[in-house]
C-alpha positions as CSV (number, residue, x, y, z in Angstrom):
1,M,213.4,82.5,-111.5
2,G,212.0,85.2,-109.2
3,I,208.4,86.2,-108.1
4,I,206.5,89.2,-109.5
5,T,203.5,90.0,-107.6
6,L,200.6,92.2,-108.8
7,T,198.5,94.6,-107.2
8,T,195.9,96.4,-109.3
9,D,192.4,98.2,-109.6
10,M,191.8,96.6,-112.8
11,G,189.3,93.7,-111.4
12,L,189.0,90.3,-113.4
13,R,186.1,91.0,-115.5
14,D,188.2,92.4,-118.3
15,H,191.4,91.3,-120.1
16,Y,193.5,93.8,-118.5
17,V,195.2,91.7,-116.0
18,A,195.7,88.7,-118.3
19,A,197.5,91.2,-120.4
20,L,200.1,91.9,-117.5
21,K,200.6,88.6,-117.3
22,A,201.0,87.7,-120.7
23,N,203.6,90.5,-120.9
24,I,205.6,88.8,-118.0
25,Y,205.7,85.4,-119.4
26,R,206.7,86.6,-122.9
27,L,209.7,88.8,-121.0
28,A,210.7,86.2,-118.3
29,P,208.9,83.1,-119.3
30,S,210.2,81.3,-116.0
31,A,208.9,84.1,-113.5
32,N,206.6,83.1,-110.7
33,V,203.5,85.3,-110.8
34,V,201.3,86.0,-107.4
35,D,198.3,88.1,-107.3
36,I,198.2,90.2,-104.2
37,S,195.0,92.0,-105.4
38,H,193.1,93.3,-108.2
39,F,190.2,94.7,-106.4
40,V,191.7,97.8,-105.0
41,R,189.0,100.5,-105.5
42,P,190.0,102.7,-108.3
43,F,192.8,104.8,-108.2
44,N,193.1,104.4,-104.3
45,I,196.9,104.2,-103.6
46,V,196.1,104.1,-99.5
47,E,194.2,100.6,-99.9
48,A,196.7,99.2,-102.6
49,A,199.5,100.3,-99.9
50,Y,197.5,98.5,-97.2
51,Y,197.2,95.4,-99.2
52,V,200.9,95.2,-100.0
53,K,202.1,96.1,-96.7
54,S,200.2,93.6,-95.0
55,V,201.8,90.8,-97.0
56,Y,205.3,91.9,-98.6
57,K,207.1,90.4,-95.4
58,D,206.2,86.8,-96.5
59,F,207.9,87.0,-99.6
60,P,211.6,86.2,-100.1
61,D,214.5,88.7,-100.8
62,G,214.5,89.9,-104.4
63,T,210.7,89.7,-104.8
64,V,209.4,92.4,-107.4
65,H,206.2,93.9,-106.4
66,V,204.2,95.8,-109.3
67,L,201.9,98.5,-108.0
68,G,199.4,99.1,-110.8
69,V,197.1,101.5,-109.3
70,N,197.0,105.1,-110.6
71,A,199.9,104.2,-112.5
72,E,199.7,106.9,-115.1
73,P,202.8,109.1,-115.3
74,H,202.1,112.9,-114.9
75,V,204.7,115.1,-116.3
76,N,205.1,119.0,-115.7
77,F,207.7,120.3,-117.8
78,S,207.5,123.7,-116.2
79,N,207.7,122.3,-113.0
80,P,209.7,118.8,-113.1
81,D,209.4,118.6,-109.1
82,E,205.9,117.8,-109.7
83,N,206.4,115.0,-111.9
84,E,204.8,111.6,-111.1
85,L,207.1,109.0,-113.0
86,P,207.4,105.3,-113.1
87,T,210.0,104.5,-110.1
88,I,211.7,101.3,-108.7
89,L,211.8,101.3,-104.8
90,Q,214.2,99.0,-102.9
91,W,213.4,98.3,-99.5
92,Q,213.5,95.5,-97.2
93,N,215.4,93.7,-99.8
94,Q,212.8,93.6,-102.2
95,Y,211.5,95.6,-105.1
96,F,208.7,97.9,-105.6
97,V,207.8,99.2,-109.2
98,G,205.1,102.0,-109.7
99,T,204.4,105.5,-110.3
100,D,205.7,108.0,-107.6
101,N,202.2,109.2,-106.9
102,G,202.7,108.8,-103.1
103,I,202.3,105.1,-102.7
104,F,206.0,104.7,-101.6
105,H,205.5,107.2,-98.8
106,L,202.5,105.0,-97.5
107,L,204.6,101.9,-97.8
108,L,207.6,103.0,-95.9
109,E,206.2,105.9,-93.7
110,E,209.2,106.8,-91.6
111,E,211.4,104.2,-92.8
112,E,214.4,104.7,-95.2
113,A,214.5,103.3,-98.7
114,Q,217.7,101.1,-99.7
115,G,217.5,102.5,-103.2
116,L,215.2,104.4,-105.4
117,W,215.5,104.8,-109.1
118,S,213.3,106.8,-112.0
119,L,212.5,105.1,-115.4
120,D,212.3,108.6,-116.9
121,D,213.3,107.4,-120.3
122,V,209.5,107.0,-120.8
123,L,209.5,110.7,-121.5
124,S,210.6,110.0,-125.2
125,R,208.0,107.0,-125.4
126,P,204.6,108.5,-125.3
127,D,203.1,105.4,-126.9
128,L,203.9,103.4,-123.4
129,M,201.7,105.6,-121.5
130,N,198.5,104.2,-123.0
131,F,198.7,101.0,-120.5
132,P,201.6,101.9,-118.4
133,T,201.4,99.0,-115.8
134,K,202.1,96.6,-119.0
135,N,204.1,98.7,-121.0
136,I,206.4,100.3,-118.5
137,L,206.1,98.8,-114.9
138,I,206.0,95.2,-116.1
139,P,209.2,95.2,-118.5
140,A,210.9,97.0,-115.4
141,A,209.9,94.2,-113.0
142,C,211.0,91.4,-115.3
143,R,214.6,92.9,-115.7
144,L,215.0,93.1,-112.0
145,I,213.9,89.5,-111.6
146,Q,216.6,88.5,-114.1
147,S,219.3,90.4,-112.0
148,E,219.7,93.4,-114.0
149,N,220.9,96.1,-111.7
150,P,218.5,99.0,-112.1
151,T,221.3,101.6,-112.8
152,T,221.5,100.2,-116.1
153,F,218.3,101.1,-117.2
154,A,217.0,103.9,-114.4
155,S,218.3,107.0,-113.0
156,E,219.0,107.2,-109.4
157,K,216.9,109.7,-107.5
158,Q,216.8,110.9,-103.7
159,H,213.2,111.6,-103.0
160,F,209.7,110.2,-103.7
161,K,206.4,111.9,-103.4
162,K,204.8,112.5,-100.1
163,A,201.2,111.5,-99.7
164,V,198.6,112.9,-97.4
165,A,197.1,110.2,-95.7
166,S,194.1,110.7,-92.8
167,R,195.6,110.2,-89.2
168,P,193.7,109.2,-86.1
169,V,192.5,112.1,-83.9
170,S,192.9,111.7,-80.3
171,E,190.8,113.4,-78.0
172,E,189.8,113.2,-74.2
173,N,188.1,109.7,-73.8
174,V,187.6,109.7,-77.9
175,L,190.0,108.0,-80.6
176,K,188.6,108.6,-84.1
177,G,190.1,106.9,-86.9
178,T,189.1,105.8,-90.4
179,V,188.3,102.5,-91.8
180,M,190.7,101.5,-94.3
181,H,189.3,98.0,-95.5
182,I,186.9,95.7,-94.6
183,D,187.8,92.1,-95.5
184,Q,186.1,89.0,-96.8
185,Y,185.1,87.8,-93.4
186,G,183.9,91.4,-92.4
187,N,186.8,92.6,-90.2
188,I,187.4,96.2,-90.1
189,I,190.6,97.4,-90.6
190,T,191.3,101.0,-89.7
191,N,194.2,103.3,-89.6
192,I,194.2,103.3,-85.6
193,K,197.6,101.1,-84.7
194,K,197.6,99.1,-81.6
195,Q,200.4,101.4,-80.0
196,L,198.1,104.4,-80.1
197,F,195.0,102.4,-79.1
198,E,196.8,101.2,-75.9
199,K,198.1,104.7,-75.0
200,Q,195.0,106.3,-75.5
201,R,193.5,103.1,-73.1
202,N,195.9,103.8,-70.6
203,G,195.2,107.5,-70.5
204,A,198.5,108.6,-71.5
205,P,199.1,112.1,-73.1
C-alpha cells in the first residue's frame, strides 16, 4: 500500500491528528502514514508549502500528500471563480490533496502541473465542511493510494488560485528578504534563493 503524508497546523495537543489517522486506517488499513509537520503556524500556507517542498522529493512516485492547512472550502455562488474548493494536484509523479487557497501555486511556482482536479461534489454535502481535512481530503487521499483514477471522483480543472507571497527586494548593495522558518537548530530559512544571492554578490544587474 502507498504512502500518505500529513502536513497540518493542528499541533499534537488535541485529538485532531489522531482523528485524521483513524480515518486513514479505516478507509485504507494498509496505508503507510508519515507526518511531515503538525506545527505549521495556523492558516500559514507559505510555511506549509515550505515544509512539503523541502521533503516531497524524498518520497517515491505515487505518494499522496495531504495539505491540511487553511483547508476550509470557500464557496461564492455569485462568482464561482472565487471558489476555494478541495483539489487534487498531480505534480512530479505525486499527488497533493488540499484546498485551492494558493498553496499549489506556492509549491509549483513556475512549473506545470501534470493534472488538476476539483472535488466539487462536496458542495452538496455541507456536513463535510465541519472538519474538511478529515472528511474531504483524507477520503480522497485514500482513494488515490488505492490506485483509483481521480477522474472517477473529481472533475478536471485548468487553473489553481495564485498566491501572493513576499519576494526579496534587490537594491544597490542590499538584498532584503523575509524569514520563512527557523528550524529546531536555530537555522534561519529566508525566501532569498542562492541564485539571487550570488547574482547580488557578484554585482550583476
